[in-house]
C-alpha positions as CSV (number, residue, x, y, z in Angstrom):
1,X,28.6,205.8,117.1
2,X,25.1,204.4,117.6
3,X,23.0,207.5,118.4
4,X,23.2,211.1,117.3
5,X,20.7,213.8,118.4
6,X,20.5,217.0,116.4
7,X,18.7,220.2,117.3
8,X,18.6,222.9,114.5
9,X,18.7,226.6,115.2
10,X,21.3,229.0,116.5
11,X,23.3,227.4,117.8
12,X,23.1,224.1,116.0
13,X,23.6,221.4,118.6
14,X,24.7,217.8,118.1
15,X,25.0,215.1,120.8
16,X,26.6,211.8,120.0
17,X,26.6,208.6,122.1
18,X,29.2,206.1,121.1
19,X,28.5,202.4,121.7
20,X,31.3,200.0,121.1
21,X,33.0,196.8,122.4
22,X,34.6,197.9,125.6
23,X,37.9,196.2,124.7
24,X,38.3,198.2,121.4
25,X,41.2,200.7,122.0
26,X,40.6,204.4,121.6
27,X,41.7,207.7,122.9
28,X,39.9,210.9,123.7
29,X,39.6,214.0,121.5
30,X,42.6,215.9,120.1
31,X,44.2,216.9,116.8
32,X,45.4,213.3,116.1
33,X,45.6,213.6,112.3
34,X,48.4,215.7,110.7
35,X,46.8,215.3,107.3
36,X,43.6,217.0,108.7
37,X,45.2,220.0,110.5
38,X,42.8,221.7,113.0
39,X,40.3,218.8,113.0
40,X,39.5,217.5,116.5
41,X,38.0,214.1,117.5
42,X,38.4,211.0,119.5
43,X,40.5,208.4,117.8
44,X,39.7,204.7,117.2
45,X,43.1,203.1,117.6
46,X,42.1,200.1,115.6
47,X,40.8,201.8,112.4
48,X,42.6,205.1,112.9
49,X,39.6,207.3,112.2
50,X,36.9,209.0,114.3
51,X,33.2,208.8,114.9
52,X,32.7,212.6,115.4
53,X,35.1,215.2,113.8
54,X,34.9,218.9,114.5
55,X,36.6,221.7,112.5
56,X,36.3,224.8,114.6
57,X,37.8,227.2,112.1
58,X,35.2,226.2,109.5
59,X,32.3,226.0,112.0
60,X,31.8,222.5,110.7
61,X,31.3,219.0,112.2
62,X,30.7,215.5,110.8
63,X,29.3,212.4,112.6
64,X,29.6,208.8,111.5
65,X,27.2,206.0,112.4
66,X,27.4,202.4,111.2
67,X,24.5,201.6,108.8
68,X,22.6,198.5,107.6
69,X,22.8,196.8,104.3
70,X,25.3,195.1,102.0
71,X,28.7,194.8,103.5
72,X,31.9,195.6,101.5
73,X,34.0,192.8,100.1
74,X,36.6,191.6,102.6
75,X,39.5,192.0,100.2
76,X,38.8,195.6,99.4
77,X,37.1,196.9,102.6
78,X,38.5,200.1,104.2
79,X,37.6,201.7,107.5
80,X,34.7,204.1,107.6
81,X,36.6,206.3,110.1
82,X,38.1,208.6,107.5
83,X,34.7,209.7,106.2
84,X,33.9,212.1,109.1
85,X,37.5,213.5,109.1
86,X,37.4,214.3,105.4
87,X,33.8,215.8,105.6
88,X,34.7,218.0,108.6
89,X,38.0,219.1,107.0
90,X,36.8,219.8,103.4
91,X,33.0,220.1,103.7
92,X,32.9,217.7,100.7
93,X,30.1,215.1,100.5
94,X,30.8,211.4,100.3
95,X,32.0,210.2,96.9
96,X,34.4,208.0,95.0
97,X,34.3,204.2,95.3
98,X,31.9,203.9,98.2
99,X,31.6,200.1,97.6
100,X,34.8,199.8,99.6
101,X,32.9,200.9,102.8
102,X,30.5,199.0,104.8
103,X,27.1,200.8,105.2
104,X,27.1,204.1,107.0
105,X,25.2,207.2,107.9
106,X,27.2,210.5,107.7
107,X,25.8,213.7,109.2
108,X,27.6,216.9,107.8
109,X,26.7,219.9,110.0
110,X,27.4,223.6,109.3
111,X,25.7,226.3,111.4
112,X,23.4,227.2,108.4
113,X,22.7,223.7,107.2
114,X,22.8,220.0,108.2
115,X,22.7,217.0,105.8
116,X,22.4,213.3,106.2
117,X,24.1,210.9,103.8
118,X,23.2,207.2,103.9
119,X,25.0,204.4,102.1
120,X,23.5,200.9,102.2
121,X,26.2,199.2,100.3
122,X,24.5,199.8,96.9
123,X,23.0,203.3,96.9
124,X,23.8,206.7,98.5
125,X,20.9,208.9,99.5
126,X,21.1,212.4,100.7
127,X,18.7,214.7,102.5
128,X,18.6,217.9,104.7
129,X,17.5,217.2,108.3
130,X,14.2,218.8,109.2
131,X,13.9,221.7,111.5
132,X,13.6,220.9,115.2
133,X,15.1,217.9,117.0
134,X,16.1,214.6,115.2
135,X,17.6,211.3,116.3
136,X,19.7,209.3,113.9
137,X,20.5,205.7,114.9
138,X,22.0,202.8,113.0
139,X,18.8,202.4,110.9
140,X,18.9,206.1,110.0
141,X,16.0,208.5,110.7
142,X,13.9,205.7,111.9
143,X,10.7,206.5,113.9
144,X,10.1,202.8,114.4
145,X,13.3,202.4,116.4
146,X,12.6,201.6,120.0
147,X,15.3,204.0,121.1
148,X,14.0,206.9,119.0
149,X,10.4,206.2,120.1
150,X,11.5,206.3,123.7
151,X,13.9,209.2,123.7
152,X,13.1,211.7,120.9
153,X,10.1,213.2,122.7
154,X,12.2,213.6,125.8
155,X,15.1,215.3,123.8
156,X,12.5,217.7,122.5
157,X,11.4,218.8,126.0
158,X,14.0,217.8,128.7
159,X,17.6,219.0,129.4
160,X,19.9,216.8,127.4
161,X,22.5,216.6,130.1
162,X,20.0,214.9,132.4
163,X,19.1,212.3,129.8
164,X,22.5,210.9,129.4
165,X,22.7,210.2,133.2
166,X,20.5,207.2,132.7
167,X,21.8,203.9,134.2
168,X,23.3,201.6,131.5
169,X,20.9,198.9,130.3
170,X,20.6,196.0,127.9
171,X,17.1,197.2,126.9
172,X,17.0,197.9,123.1
173,X,15.2,201.2,123.9
174,X,18.0,202.4,126.3
175,X,20.1,205.4,125.4
176,X,23.1,204.4,127.6
177,X,23.7,200.7,127.1
178,X,25.8,197.9,128.6
179,X,25.3,194.2,127.9
180,X,27.4,191.0,127.5
181,X,28.0,189.7,124.0
182,X,27.7,185.9,123.3
183,X,31.5,185.7,123.3
184,X,31.7,187.2,126.7
185,X,32.9,190.7,125.7
186,X,31.1,193.8,126.9
187,X,29.3,196.1,124.6
188,X,28.6,199.5,126.1
189,X,28.2,203.2,125.7
190,X,31.8,204.5,126.1
191,X,31.5,208.2,125.6
192,X,29.2,211.1,124.9
193,X,30.0,214.2,122.9
194,X,28.1,217.5,122.5
195,X,29.0,220.1,119.9
196,X,27.5,223.4,119.2
197,X,28.0,225.4,116.0
198,X,27.3,229.1,115.8
199,X,28.4,232.0,113.6
200,X,30.7,233.3,116.4
201,X,32.2,230.0,117.6
202,X,32.2,226.3,118.3
203,X,32.1,224.3,121.5
204,X,33.0,220.6,122.0
205,X,32.3,218.8,125.3
206,X,33.4,215.2,125.8
207,X,32.4,212.8,128.6
208,X,34.3,209.5,129.0
209,X,31.8,207.0,130.4
210,X,34.3,204.2,131.1
211,X,35.0,203.9,134.8
212,X,37.7,201.3,134.0
213,X,39.3,201.2,130.6
214,X,40.7,197.7,131.3
215,X,37.4,196.3,132.6
């Protein structure tokens, strides 16, 4: 996932926009992981994990974004996709041998608290997200990001559902993206997810943005 918008309060609301190579196989949300019963998310069929996991019974969600920094050694690298699953299922913060993972940002959300964990390949940092509306991108909580500068003020004042209707663009400031990579593949926004967490329940809405999975 490349963009996560968070609004604190009751309910706590998260909206994630997943940007990925259009030819990377995936499937929509479901309970795909027997080892994490009750956890719902879309599944990356290459890595096996997810970019946004929701645990309705625990009123908990976890979102994963790729980060920037020192990459893991090729011989020991493992997929980051399990991080959101484990966090949503157990509520535990990232730990263990993180050097096996490429850099990431992990947002762990519970209706009373939301935390951001960032691993740059050498150091793990943790913080509570501030009250109000925040945007997390691949460079973290980054006010210098063109996307954040363009869209955070709009997410603070405009209906979120309208903002994701923007036409796909190759502009670095675009929220919904589509552009051709040097090797000819297409990199695009593939899906949007919105999750609300409240003391009395959880909602999870999913929109598949791909008009043609084979295109």
